[in-house]
C-alpha positions as CSV (number, residue, x, y, z in Angstrom):
1,M,115.9,91.3,103.8
2,S,113.2,88.4,102.5
3,H,109.7,88.8,103.5
4,L,107.4,86.4,101.9
5,P,103.6,87.2,101.1
6,G,101.0,84.9,101.2
7,K,102.8,83.2,104.1
8,F,101.4,82.6,107.7
9,V,104.4,83.8,109.7
10,W,102.8,83.8,113.4
11,F,100.2,82.6,115.5
12,E,98.7,84.0,118.9
13,H,96.4,81.8,121.2
14,V,93.9,84.4,122.1
15,S,92.0,83.4,125.5
16,P,91.0,84.6,128.9
17,D,93.6,82.4,130.8
18,I,97.4,82.6,129.9
19,V,98.6,80.5,132.7
20,K,96.2,77.8,131.9
21,A,96.8,78.1,128.2
22,R,100.7,77.5,129.2
23,A,99.7,74.6,131.2
24,F,98.0,72.8,128.3
25,Y,100.5,73.6,125.5
26,E,103.7,73.6,126.9
27,P,103.7,69.8,128.1
28,L,101.9,68.9,125.0
29,F,104.3,70.2,122.5
30,D,107.3,70.8,124.6
31,W,106.8,74.6,123.9
32,H,108.1,76.8,126.7
33,V,107.0,80.7,127.0
34,E,109.1,83.4,127.4
35,S,108.3,87.0,128.7
36,M,109.6,89.3,126.1
37,P,109.2,93.1,126.6
38,M,107.3,95.1,123.8
39,G,107.3,98.9,125.1
40,S,105.7,99.2,128.4
41,Q,104.1,95.6,128.1
42,S,105.6,92.4,128.2
43,Y,104.6,89.8,125.3
44,S,104.3,86.0,126.4
45,M,106.3,84.7,123.6
46,I,106.0,80.7,122.7
47,M,109.5,79.0,122.3
48,T,109.7,75.7,120.5
49,A,112.4,73.0,122.0
50,G,114.6,74.4,119.5
51,N,114.4,78.0,120.9
52,Q,112.8,79.1,118.0
53,G,110.2,82.2,118.5
54,I,106.9,80.8,116.5
55,G,104.0,82.8,118.5
56,G,102.4,83.7,121.3
57,L,100.1,83.7,124.0
58,T,97.7,87.2,124.4
59,Q,94.6,87.8,126.4
60,A,91.0,87.9,124.8
61,R,89.3,90.7,124.9
62,A,86.0,90.7,127.2
63,G,83.5,88.8,125.6
64,E,85.8,87.5,122.7
65,A,86.0,83.5,122.3
66,S,89.2,81.5,122.6
67,H,91.1,81.0,119.3
68,W,94.1,81.0,117.5
69,Q,94.9,83.6,115.7
70,S,96.7,83.8,112.2
71,Y,99.1,86.0,111.1
72,L,99.5,86.6,107.3
73,S,102.8,88.3,105.8
74,V,102.0,90.9,102.9
75,A,104.3,93.5,101.6
76,D,102.3,96.2,103.1
77,V,100.0,96.3,105.9
78,D,98.0,99.5,105.0
79,A,97.4,98.7,101.4
80,S,96.4,94.9,102.1
81,H,93.9,96.3,104.7
82,A,92.3,98.6,102.8
83,A,91.7,96.1,99.7
84,A,90.2,93.6,102.2
85,I,87.9,96.1,103.4
86,A,86.7,96.7,99.7
87,A,86.4,93.1,99.0
88,G,83.9,92.6,101.9
89,A,86.2,91.9,105.0
90,K,85.9,93.7,108.5
91,S,88.4,95.6,110.4
92,Q,89.1,94.7,114.0
93,M,92.0,96.6,114.3
94,A,93.3,99.3,112.1
95,P,96.8,99.0,110.9
96,V,99.3,100.1,114.0
97,D,103.1,99.6,114.5
98,F,103.8,97.3,117.1
99,G,107.1,99.1,118.8
100,K,110.1,97.8,116.3
101,V,108.9,94.3,115.4
102,G,106.5,95.2,112.8
103,R,103.1,96.5,111.5
104,G,100.1,94.8,111.9
105,A,96.2,94.8,111.6
106,A,93.6,92.4,112.2
107,L,90.5,91.7,109.9
108,T,87.6,89.1,109.4
109,D,87.0,87.7,106.2
110,P,83.5,88.1,104.4
111,T,82.8,84.7,105.8
112,G,83.2,85.3,109.4
113,A,86.9,83.9,110.0
114,A,89.4,86.1,112.0
115,F,93.0,86.6,110.8
116,S,95.8,89.4,111.1
117,L,98.0,91.2,108.4
118,W,101.8,91.5,109.3
119,H,104.8,92.9,107.8
120,S,107.9,92.2,110.0
121,A,110.5,94.8,110.5
122,D,112.9,91.9,110.0
123,A,113.0,89.1,107.6
124,D,109.8,86.4,107.6
125,R,111.3,83.1,109.0
126,P,112.4,81.1,105.4
127,D,110.9,78.1,104.1
128,V,112.5,75.0,105.1
129,E,112.2,71.4,103.3
130,R,110.6,69.5,106.2
131,T,109.0,71.3,109.1
132,P,110.6,70.5,112.5
133,I,108.6,68.9,115.3
134,G,106.9,71.3,117.4
135,E,106.5,73.6,114.6
136,W,103.4,75.0,112.3
137,F,103.0,72.7,109.6
138,W,100.0,73.8,107.9
139,N,97.0,76.3,108.3
140,E,93.6,75.8,107.0
141,L,90.7,77.7,106.7
142,W,87.1,76.2,107.5
143,T,84.1,78.2,106.0
144,P,80.4,77.8,105.4
145,D,81.1,79.6,102.4
146,A,84.2,78.4,100.3
147,K,83.5,80.0,97.1
148,T,83.1,83.5,98.5
149,A,86.3,83.2,100.8
150,L,88.5,81.6,97.8
151,A,87.5,84.8,95.6
152,F,88.4,86.8,98.6
153,Y,91.6,85.5,99.2
154,E,92.4,85.2,95.6
155,R,91.6,88.9,94.8
156,V,92.9,90.7,97.9
157,F,96.4,88.5,98.4
158,G,97.2,87.1,94.9
159,Y,96.6,83.3,95.8
160,A,96.1,80.9,92.9
161,H,94.5,77.6,93.8
162,E,94.7,73.8,93.0
163,A,91.3,72.2,93.7
164,M,91.4,68.7,95.1
165,E,88.2,66.2,95.7
166,A,88.1,65.2,99.2
167,G,85.2,62.8,99.3
168,F,82.3,63.7,101.6
169,H,84.2,67.0,102.7
170,G,83.5,68.1,99.0
171,T,86.4,70.2,97.4
172,Y,89.5,71.3,99.2
173,Y,91.4,74.1,97.5
174,L,95.4,74.2,98.1
175,L,96.1,78.2,98.2
176,K,99.4,79.0,96.4
177,S,101.4,82.0,96.7
178,A,102.6,84.1,93.5
179,D,105.8,81.6,93.7
180,G,103.6,78.5,93.7
181,K,104.3,77.7,97.1
182,P,101.5,76.1,99.0
183,R,100.3,78.4,101.9
184,G,97.1,77.0,103.4
185,G,93.8,75.1,102.4
186,L,90.2,76.1,102.3
187,M,87.4,73.8,102.8
188,Q,83.4,73.9,103.2
189,S,82.3,73.3,106.6
190,H,79.4,71.0,106.4
191,D,78.2,71.3,110.2
192,P,76.5,74.3,110.8
193,K,77.7,74.3,114.6
194,A,81.2,74.4,113.2
195,K,83.2,77.5,113.5
196,T,84.4,79.5,111.1
197,M,88.1,79.8,111.3
198,W,91.9,79.4,110.2
199,L,92.9,76.3,112.0
200,P,96.3,75.9,112.4
201,Y,98.5,72.6,112.5
202,V,101.3,71.8,114.8
203,G,103.9,68.8,113.3
204,V,104.1,66.0,115.8
205,A,106.3,62.9,116.0
206,D,103.3,60.4,116.6
207,C,99.6,62.0,116.0
208,D,98.0,59.2,118.3
209,A,100.3,60.0,120.8
210,S,100.0,63.5,121.2
211,A,96.2,63.5,121.2
212,A,95.8,61.1,123.6
213,K,98.3,63.2,125.6
214,G,96.1,66.3,124.6
215,G,93.0,64.5,125.7
216,G,94.8,63.7,129.2
217,L,95.9,67.4,129.7
218,G,91.9,68.1,129.4
219,A,91.0,68.7,125.4
220,Q,88.5,67.6,123.4
221,V,89.3,65.3,120.5
222,V,86.9,66.6,117.6
223,V,88.7,64.5,114.7
224,A,90.4,61.4,115.9
225,P,93.6,60.3,114.3
226,T,92.9,60.1,110.5
227,D,95.3,59.1,107.8
228,I,95.1,61.5,104.4
229,P,96.9,59.5,102.1
230,G,99.9,61.2,100.7
231,V,100.1,64.0,103.4
232,G,100.2,62.3,106.7
233,R,98.1,61.5,110.0
234,F,96.3,64.1,111.7
235,A,93.7,64.8,114.4
236,V,91.8,68.1,115.6
237,L,91.7,69.1,119.2
238,V,89.8,71.8,121.3
239,D,91.9,73.1,123.9
240,P,90.4,73.6,127.6
241,L,89.9,76.8,126.6
242,G,87.9,76.3,123.7
243,A,90.5,76.8,120.9
244,A,90.8,74.5,117.9
245,V,94.2,73.1,117.0
246,A,95.2,70.3,114.6
247,V,97.9,67.8,115.0
248,I,100.1,66.4,112.1
249,T,102.6,63.7,111.4
250,P,103.4,64.0,107.9
251,T,104.4,61.4,105.7
252,P,108.3,61.5,104.7
253,A,107.5,63.2,101.5
254,A,105.2,65.7,102.7
255,G,107.6,67.8,104.8
């Protein structure tokens, strides 16, 4: 059984209206949602066109803003949760078992970004050379305090980083797991109105077409399709429920 600590392995859309979320995401990414039994309840699991389970739709708590929740694979949920608290994170959910599926916990990092810890009862899905269309391509932290966030994730989760200059956006930090695999990005938010968040990217065949389709389904395109040399073409949408998600068409070498 193989686990990949440091990899974001699951993403959940949290909102007050699962039906409305389905109406947006299923046609946009050719996903479908299946109801999976989980104890005495059921779980709305996101399935790709290739029938891969990649995430879920969950009901927001009263007053909770819609968002995508990222799940980070760790070797020991309890130890990582304790280490995160010691490093300045706030616990949103203490470690708990989810039936026979795995064990998880939820936190906000010292700069206010929400994320979850996860250790699956099964193996993590292996890395692939090229991400299939409709699956998660990347995850990126937008934070008002990049230095504090970087120190936190390196200390608690053992990331190393590579710093790259990104023009007027400043320094972009590429987070790498202990095996040197790129696992996410981290950047300073210069807009005081921007949410502090982990922003997931979905791989699409045509960034411009997906952005336009998302707009037609009720999303707001907050970053128009833009080229990143050597990486691909991306856009950022805010869905009809208020959660941000990015789409990207990678260059052939980017995977």
